[in-house]
N, C-alpha and C positions, 0 to 999 in steps of 0.2 A: 187376710194375707193370701190364702189359697185362691180366693177369687181374683185377686190382682194378677197372680202368676198365671192362672188359667186364661184370663183375658189377654195378657201379653202373648202367651203362646198362640192363642187363637188369632190375634191380630198379625203376628209374625207369619203364621201359616198362610193367611189370606194374602198378605203383601208379597210373599214369595211366589205365589201362583202365577202372577201375570208377567213375570220377568222372562225375557227371551233374548237370544243372541242369534242374529241373522234369521229371524223368524221362527227359530226353534226354541221351545221352552227349555229352560236351564235343566230341568229334570230329564229331558229327552236327548241331551247332547250325546252323540255317538263318538266319544273320545275317551281314551284311557287316561290321558293327562291333559290338564288345562293349566295355562300360565296366566296369572292375574297381573295385569298392568294397570296402573292407575295414575291419574293426575289430580292434583289438588286444585280447588277453586281459589282464585286469587284473594278475594275478600272474605272467603269462608274457609279457613285452613283445615277445618275438621271435616268438611264435605269433599267427597271425591267423585270423579267420573271414572268408570271402570271399563276396561277393554279386556276381553277374554280371548286368549289365543289358544286354539286347539288344532291348528293346522289348516284353517279355512281360508287363509289369505294367500293368494297367488301373486298379486300385484299390489303396489303401493296405493293405487286408487281404490282398492277393495278394502281398505282399512276400516271403513264404516261397518263392515260385516261383523266386527268384533265387539261393538258396544253393547252393553246390557241395556235393553229398552223396556219401558213399562208398557201397559196395555194400550196406550195411546200412540205408541211408536216414538216417544221422546226418550232421550238418554236418561237413564235412571241414576239418581244421585244417592250415594250411600253416605252415612254419617261415620266414616272411617273404614279402614281396611277390614276390621273384624266383622263388619256387616256383610262384606262380600264373602269372607271365609265362612261365616255362619250360613249364608245362602247356599254355598256349594256343599257344605257338610250336610245340610238338611236334604240336599238333592243327591246324596250318595257319594260324595267325595271326602277325602281326608288329606291333610297336609303331607306331602311327600318330602319336600325340603324347601328351604328358604335360602336365597343367596343375594349378595349385594353386587351391584355393578360399579364400575369405576366412578360414575357420576353420583354415587351414594344413593341411587334408587334401589329399592328393595323389590325382589321378585318372589312370588309365591308359586310353587308348583304343586298342584292338587292332583291326586290320583283317585280314580273311580274305584270304589270298593264293592258296590252292589252289582 
């Protein structure tokens, strides 16, 4: 059982290393607060694409600067919102608060603690 847990932790650590936003590794974001926005895939309701907003967008055409990308530059797909929360917690953030929009979307605000 311990071997399985250690293997999972090792794989999670490796998989979080390559993720970046706007060319900056998630662990090196220079932002006190980050808002998690996400959209679900149509045919895969448990998989989501994530957009992190930390104040880097100045125009609507710059929206691509917020997507979480893998090491190949492709949009990284998470298996649910908790995957994103765990990624940010691993990189020094904690949940500051959660709120709902009028369209029933949920927003997570993460605060840097390190």
